[in-house]
C-alpha positions as CSV (number, residue, x, y, z in Angstrom):
1,G,0.0,0.0,0.0
2,R,3.0,2.3,-0.1
3,D,3.1,5.1,-2.7
4,I,6.2,4.0,-4.7
5,S,6.2,7.0,-7.0
6,R,6.5,9.3,-3.9
7,L,9.3,7.2,-2.5
8,S,11.1,7.4,-5.9
9,Q,10.7,11.1,-5.9
10,R,12.1,11.4,-2.4
11,E,15.1,9.3,-3.4
12,R,15.8,11.6,-6.4
13,Q,15.5,14.7,-4.1
14,L,18.0,13.2,-1.7
15,E,20.4,12.3,-4.5
16,V,20.4,15.9,-5.7
17,T,21.4,17.3,-2.2
18,N,23.9,14.5,-1.8
19,R,25.6,15.3,-5.1
20,F,25.7,19.0,-4.1
21,L,27.3,18.2,-0.7
22,R,29.7,15.8,-2.3
23,H,31.0,18.0,-5.1
24,N,30.2,21.7,-4.6
25,I,30.9,22.1,-0.9
26,R,34.0,19.9,-1.1
27,N,35.4,21.9,-3.9
28,K,34.8,25.2,-2.1
29,L,36.4,23.9,1.1
30,T,39.5,22.8,-0.9
31,T,39.8,26.4,-2.1
32,I,39.4,27.8,1.4
33,Q,42.0,25.4,2.8
34,G,44.4,26.3,0.0
35,Y,44.1,30.0,0.6
36,A,44.5,29.3,4.4
37,T,47.8,27.6,3.6
38,L,49.0,30.7,1.7
39,V,47.9,32.9,4.7
40,S,49.9,30.7,7.1
41,E,53.0,31.4,5.0
42,A,52.6,35.2,4.9
43,D,55.4,37.4,6.1
44,D,53.2,39.3,8.5
45,E,52.8,37.6,11.8
46,Q,49.3,38.8,12.5
47,M,48.2,37.7,9.0
48,R,49.7,34.2,9.7
49,S,47.6,34.0,12.9
50,Y,44.4,34.1,10.8
51,A,45.3,30.8,9.1
52,A,44.5,28.4,12.0
53,P,40.9,29.6,12.6
54,I,40.2,29.5,8.9
55,T,41.5,26.0,8.6
56,R,39.7,24.9,11.7
57,A,36.4,26.3,10.5
58,A,36.8,24.7,7.0
59,T,37.5,21.3,8.7
60,E,34.4,21.6,10.8
61,V,32.2,22.5,7.8
62,E,33.7,19.5,5.9
63,E,32.9,17.2,8.8
64,T,29.4,18.5,9.0
65,A,28.9,18.0,5.3
66,E,30.2,14.4,5.6
67,M,27.8,13.7,8.4
68,A,24.9,15.2,6.4
69,R,25.8,12.8,3.5
70,N,25.8,9.9,6.0
71,I,22.3,10.9,7.2
72,H,21.0,11.3,3.7
73,E,22.3,7.9,2.8
74,L,20.8,6.3,5.9
75,I,17.4,7.8,5.2
76,E,17.6,7.2,1.4
77,R,18.2,3.4,1.9
78,D,15.0,3.1,3.9
79,P,17.1,0.6,5.9
80,S,15.9,-2.6,7.5
81,P,17.6,-4.0,10.7
82,A,19.1,-7.4,10.8
83,T,20.9,-9.6,13.4
84,V,24.4,-8.2,14.3
85,D,26.9,-9.0,17.0
86,L,26.7,-6.0,19.4
87,V,30.0,-6.9,21.1
88,E,31.8,-6.8,17.7
89,K,30.2,-3.5,16.8
90,L,30.8,-2.0,20.2
91,N,34.5,-3.0,20.2
92,R,34.9,-1.5,16.7
93,A,33.2,1.7,17.9
94,I,35.6,2.0,20.8
95,G,38.5,1.6,18.5
96,L,37.3,4.4,16.3
97,A,36.7,6.6,19.3
98,R,40.2,5.9,20.6
99,D,41.7,6.8,17.2
100,R,39.7,10.1,17.3
101,Y,40.5,10.9,20.9
102,P,43.9,9.3,21.7
103,D,44.3,11.1,25.0
104,A,40.9,10.0,26.3
105,D,40.7,7.1,28.8
106,I,38.0,4.6,27.7
107,T,37.5,1.6,30.0
108,T,35.1,-1.3,29.2
109,D,33.0,-4.0,30.8
110,I,31.8,-6.1,27.9
111,P,30.7,-9.7,27.6
112,N,31.9,-12.1,24.9
113,S,28.9,-11.8,22.6
114,A,25.4,-10.4,22.4
115,D,23.2,-10.6,19.2
116,V,20.8,-7.8,18.6
117,T,18.6,-6.5,15.8
118,S,20.2,-3.4,14.3
119,L,21.5,-1.7,11.2
120,A,24.7,-3.1,9.9
121,S,26.5,0.3,10.5
122,L,25.8,0.3,14.2
123,D,29.5,0.7,15.0
124,E,29.5,4.1,13.3
125,A,26.6,5.3,15.4
126,L,28.1,4.1,18.6
127,A,31.5,5.7,17.7
128,E,29.7,9.0,17.1
129,L,27.9,8.7,20.4
130,L,31.3,8.2,22.1
131,A,32.7,11.1,20.3
132,I,29.8,13.4,21.4
133,L,30.6,12.5,25.1
134,L,34.4,12.6,24.7
135,G,34.1,16.1,23.1
136,S,33.7,17.4,26.6
137,A,34.8,14.6,28.9
138,T,38.2,13.4,29.9
139,S,37.2,9.7,30.1
140,A,34.3,7.3,29.6
141,H,33.4,3.8,30.8
142,V,31.5,1.6,28.4
143,S,29.5,-1.4,29.7
144,L,27.1,-3.8,28.1
145,D,24.3,-5.8,29.7
146,G,23.9,-8.4,26.9
147,A,20.9,-10.1,28.7
148,G,19.0,-6.8,29.0
149,T,17.3,-5.4,32.0
150,D,13.8,-6.3,30.7
151,G,14.7,-9.6,28.9
152,D,13.9,-8.1,25.5
153,T,16.8,-5.6,25.0
154,A,20.5,-5.3,25.3
155,A,21.7,-2.2,27.1
156,V,24.9,-0.3,26.2
157,T,25.8,2.2,28.9
158,I,28.3,5.0,28.5
159,Q,29.3,6.9,31.7
160,A,31.4,10.0,31.1
161,T,33.8,11.6,33.6
162,D,34.0,15.4,33.9
163,G,31.7,15.9,30.9
164,A,28.1,15.6,29.8
165,V,25.8,15.7,26.8
166,S,24.1,19.1,26.6
167,P,20.4,19.4,27.4
168,V,19.4,20.0,23.8
169,E,21.5,17.0,22.7
170,Q,19.7,14.9,25.3
171,E,16.4,15.9,23.8
172,V,17.6,14.8,20.3
173,L,18.9,11.5,21.6
174,T,15.8,10.6,23.4
175,G,13.4,11.8,20.7
176,D,11.9,14.4,22.9
177,I,12.9,17.4,20.8
178,D,10.6,19.5,18.6
179,I,12.3,19.2,15.2
180,D,11.2,22.7,14.3
181,Q,12.5,24.4,17.5
182,T,15.1,27.2,17.3
183,K,17.6,25.5,19.7
184,H,20.1,23.3,17.9
185,A,22.6,20.6,18.9
186,R,26.3,21.3,18.3
187,G,26.4,19.0,15.3
188,L,24.5,16.6,13.1
189,G,26.2,13.6,14.7
190,V,23.7,13.5,17.5
191,W,20.8,13.2,14.9
192,Y,22.7,10.4,13.2
193,V,22.9,8.5,16.4
194,Y,19.2,9.0,17.2
195,W,18.0,8.1,13.7
196,H,20.3,5.1,13.6
197,V,18.9,3.7,16.8
198,W,15.4,4.6,15.8
199,Y,15.7,2.7,12.5
200,S,17.1,-0.3,14.5
201,G,13.9,-0.3,16.7
202,G,15.8,0.8,19.8
203,R,15.7,3.8,22.1
204,I,18.1,6.0,24.0
205,E,17.8,7.3,27.6
206,T,20.0,9.8,29.4
207,T,20.5,10.8,33.1
208,S,19.2,14.2,34.0
209,D,22.7,15.7,34.2
210,G,23.7,14.1,30.8
211,D,26.8,12.3,32.0
212,C,25.4,8.8,31.3
213,V,23.7,7.5,28.2
214,H,21.9,4.2,27.8
215,V,21.3,2.7,24.4
216,Y,18.7,-0.1,24.3
217,L,18.5,-2.4,21.2
218,P,16.2,-5.4,20.6
219,L,17.7,-8.8,21.3
220,A,17.9,-11.0,18.3
């Protein structure tokens, strides 16, 4: 009973924006970064000081554009969850987070295996969630209750030290935010995590102060 013509139209619309993000923005950022390099080599010391913030801003825009592409591809595929090894995905996510934040202390308490129903790219979403917490925290402890607290779900818990998810990001993760509201999260990554878990049939909860995040996924 689904309107296939409307789905096809939506896919074409997403393809257009994806192509724009992939080519136009990337080309513009390459130009900006090239000129920033020239500024960094200028004779004037004050002029050279402008290079770092230009490069940093260009990098942040590039990362945002890449995340937007990931979200578009996630929605465009209209993905269906399948059985995955949560332990394997979680260990890969922790490895990605350690590469991104080499100075952060990430400790774990993870069983040998736990099969859940999720999207195949679950490790990318969990790595992004760790990055959101480690962006403001010095360390994090990751634990997994493979049996689940209610018998139907596995629970991934990430406890941060000296850091927390902001209130607006908590609302995004838990699905309690009004998508049209004027407040915005710091990046698109938090939306990627939420939609990824939502498509997987799971849910996310946070503590009131935002230093602890629970991800619940259906047991396979």
